C-alpha positions in Angstrom: 113.9 74.7 108.7 115.2 71.2 109.0 116.4 69.7 112.3 119.9 68.7 111.2 122.1 69.8 114.1 122.3 68.4 117.7 121.1 71.8 119.0 118.0 71.7 116.8 117.2 68.1 117.7 117.6 68.9 121.4 115.3 71.9 121.1 112.7 69.8 119.2 112.8 67.1 121.9 112.4 69.8 124.6 109.5 71.4 122.8 107.7 68.0 122.4 108.3 67.1 126.0 106.7 70.4 127.0 103.7 69.7 124.8 103.2 66.3 126.4 103.4 67.8 129.8 100.7 70.2 128.9 98.4 67.4 127.8 99.1 65.2 130.8 98.7 67.9 133.5 95.5 69.9 133.2 96.0 71.5 136.6 99.4 72.9 137.8 101.0 71.0 140.6 102.0 72.7 143.9 105.0 75.0 143.2 104.6 74.8 139.4 105.4 77.8 137.3 102.1 79.5 136.3 101.2 79.6 132.6 99.3 82.2 130.6 98.2 82.8 127.0 99.7 85.5 124.8 99.3 86.6 121.2 102.5 86.7 119.1 102.2 89.1 116.1 104.9 87.9 113.8 106.1 89.6 110.6 106.1 86.9 107.9 107.7 86.8 104.5 108.3 84.0 102.1 109.9 85.3 98.9 108.6 82.4 96.9 104.9 83.3 97.5 104.8 86.8 99.0 105.2 90.1 97.3 105.8 91.9 100.6 105.9 91.1 104.3 102.7 90.8 106.3 101.7 90.2 109.9 100.2 86.9 111.3 98.9 86.3 114.8 99.5 83.2 116.9 97.9 82.4 120.3 100.2 80.4 122.5 100.5 79.2 126.1 103.7 80.1 127.8 105.1 80.0 131.3 106.5 82.7 133.5 110.1 81.5 132.9 109.7 81.4 129.1 111.6 83.6 126.8 110.4 84.9 123.4 112.5 82.1 121.8 110.5 79.5 123.7 107.3 81.0 122.4 108.7 81.0 118.8 109.5 77.3 119.3 105.9 76.6 120.4 104.6 78.3 117.2 107.0 76.4 115.0 106.6 73.0 116.5 102.9 73.1 117.4 101.2 75.5 115.0 103.2 76.4 111.9 106.3 74.6 110.9 107.0 77.0 108.1 108.0 79.8 110.5 111.7 80.5 110.0 114.1 82.1 112.5 117.7 81.8 113.6 118.9 80.5 116.9 121.6 78.3 118.3 122.9 78.4 121.9 119.7 79.9 123.4 121.7 81.4 126.2 122.7 84.8 124.9 126.2 83.8 123.7 125.9 83.1 120.0 123.9 86.2 119.1 122.1 84.5 116.3 118.5 85.2 117.4 118.4 89.0 117.4 115.0 90.3 116.4 112.8 93.4 116.9 110.4 92.7 119.8 107.8 95.4 120.3 109.9 97.7 118.2 113.1 97.2 120.1 116.1 95.1 119.1 116.5 92.2 121.6 117.8 88.6 121.7 114.8 86.3 121.7 116.5 83.9 124.1 117.1 86.6 126.7 113.8 88.4 126.7 111.2 87.1 129.1 107.6 87.0 127.7 106.1 88.1 131.0 108.1 91.4 130.9 106.5 92.4 127.6 103.0 93.3 128.7 101.5 90.0 127.6 97.9 91.4 127.7 98.7 93.0 124.4 100.0 91.4 121.2 103.7 91.0 121.2 105.2 92.0 117.9 108.2 90.2 116.5 109.9 91.2 113.3 113.3 90.9 111.7 116.0 93.5 112.5 116.0 96.5 110.2 118.5 97.6 107.6 119.4 94.2 106.3 117.7 92.3 103.4 115.0 89.9 104.6 115.6 86.3 103.4 112.5 84.7 105.0 110.4 85.6 108.0 112.7 86.6 110.8 115.9 85.7 109.0 118.0 88.5 107.4 121.0 88.4 105.1 123.9 89.1 107.4 126.6 89.4 104.7 126.6 93.3 104.5 127.1 93.3 108.3 130.0 90.9 108.2 131.5 92.6 105.3 131.9 95.8 107.3 133.2 93.7 110.2 135.9 92.2 108.0 136.9 95.6 106.6 138.1 96.9 109.9 140.5 93.9 110.2 139.3 92.5 113.6 142.5 90.6 114.4 145.9 91.4 116.0 148.4 93.0 113.6 152.1 92.8 114.5 155.3 93.6 112.7 158.4 91.5 112.4 158.9 88.0 113.7 156.4 86.2 115.8 157.0 86.3 119.5 158.7 83.4 121.2 156.4 83.8 124.3 153.1 85.3 125.1 152.7 89.1 124.9 152.1 90.3 128.4 149.7 93.1 129.3 149.2 95.0 132.6 145.7 94.9 134.1 145.3 98.6 133.1 146.2 97.8 129.5 143.7 95.0 129.4 140.9 97.1 131.0 141.4 99.8 128.3 139.5 97.7 125.7 137.7 95.2 128.0 134.2 96.5 127.2 134.4 96.0 123.5 135.7 92.4 123.8 132.1 91.4 124.8 130.6 91.8 121.3 128.8 88.7 120.1 128.2 90.0 116.6 124.4 89.8 116.9 123.9 93.0 114.9 121.4 94.4 117.4 123.4 97.7 117.7 124.0 98.2 114.0 120.4 97.4 112.9 119.1 99.9 115.6 121.0 102.8 114.0 118.9 105.2 111.9 122.0 106.1 109.8 122.5 102.4 108.9 118.8 102.1 107.9 119.2 105.0 105.4 122.8 104.5 104.3 123.9 101.0 103.5 127.5 102.1 103.1 127.9 103.1 106.8 130.2 100.8 108.7 127.8 100.6 111.6 128.4 100.5 115.4 129.4 96.8 115.6 132.3 97.2 113.1 133.5 100.3 114.9 133.3 98.5 118.3 135.4 95.6 117.0 137.9 98.1 115.5 138.1 99.8 119.0 138.9 96.4 120.6 142.1 96.3 118.6 142.9 100.0 118.2 143.4 100.2 122.0 145.1 96.8 122.5 148.7 97.4 123.5 149.8 94.3 121.7 148.5 95.5 118.3 150.5 97.5 115.8 147.8 98.2 113.2 145.9 101.0 114.9 146.9 103.6 112.4 145.6 101.4 109.6 142.2 100.9 111.2 141.9 104.6 112.2 142.5 105.5 108.6 139.8 103.1 107.4 137.3 104.6 109.8 138.4 108.2 109.1 135.8 108.3 106.3 132.4 109.8 105.6 131.0 106.3 106.0 133.1 105.7 109.1 132.9 107.1 112.6 131.9 110.6 111.3 128.5 109.2 110.2 127.6 108.5 113.9 124.9 110.9 115.1 125.1 109.9 118.8 121.5 108.7 119.1 122.5 106.1 121.7 120.2 103.5 120.0 123.1 101.2 119.7 124.0 101.4 123.4 120.4 100.8 124.4 120.1 97.8 122.1 123.3 95.9 123.0 122.4 92.7 124.9 125.9 92.6 126.4 125.8 96.0 127.9 128.6 97.5 125.9 128.8 101.3 125.9 128.8 101.4 122.1 128.4 105.2 121.7 131.3 105.8 124.1 133.5 103.4 122.1 132.7 105.3 118.9 133.5 108.6 120.6 136.8 107.2 121.8 137.7 106.2 118.2 136.8 109.8 117.0 139.0 111.2 119.8 141.9 108.9 118.8 141.6 110.2 115.2 141.7 113.8 116.3 144.6 113.4 118.6 146.9 111.1 116.7 150.2 112.3 115.4 150.4 113.3 111.8 
């Protein structure tokens, strides 16, 4: 993965500075963050040379404040430059670094290594249900296709307003939770139905439909409800709560899906 963007260059500079600091300071200074060694067991796959994915172990030194993303940077910059993964903001906002860590979907940039029982190998693999492109990178197009199909934008009829569309605090709170989605796909790729049925819209698409269905300014709710009133829509949800548990933003995903179901059952014919 080339370092073409300012974010990547900054991450590279930071990683190299950390490496130099390790070489220059054999003993930690007073008040320094303690370091420890961990084993990362990473699921690797290069379609150009591998017939199927395989596991590779890497022993790295990390600090108590390090996230899994920091550990991945250490592997890439100091041990194996071929390791490929997505990341951008590194602060839990962009959602690009969702992976499976010890069998659970997490953002690599938000997961502290010290919280993962570092005495045992930490497994890192791509999220499930989407085609693997290379190593920890998956093809997100099926995910975004479902997102586009629910029309995640305001729909209004007639002329454009001459001033802003005002909402009460109660109207805004009605859909506040589902505005937090960062499209990381952690929820959708944690869903057993999505794993086995590639046609299912998935939790993230339904969450983003919910955000507009219950927006008082929107006039396209009936259209979205009809789209989701399908065997591959909300009725495929089996209420396992995997999606809610996986969401790094704390969205009550299962609750949102149930509210869309209820809206379908109570809407006027």
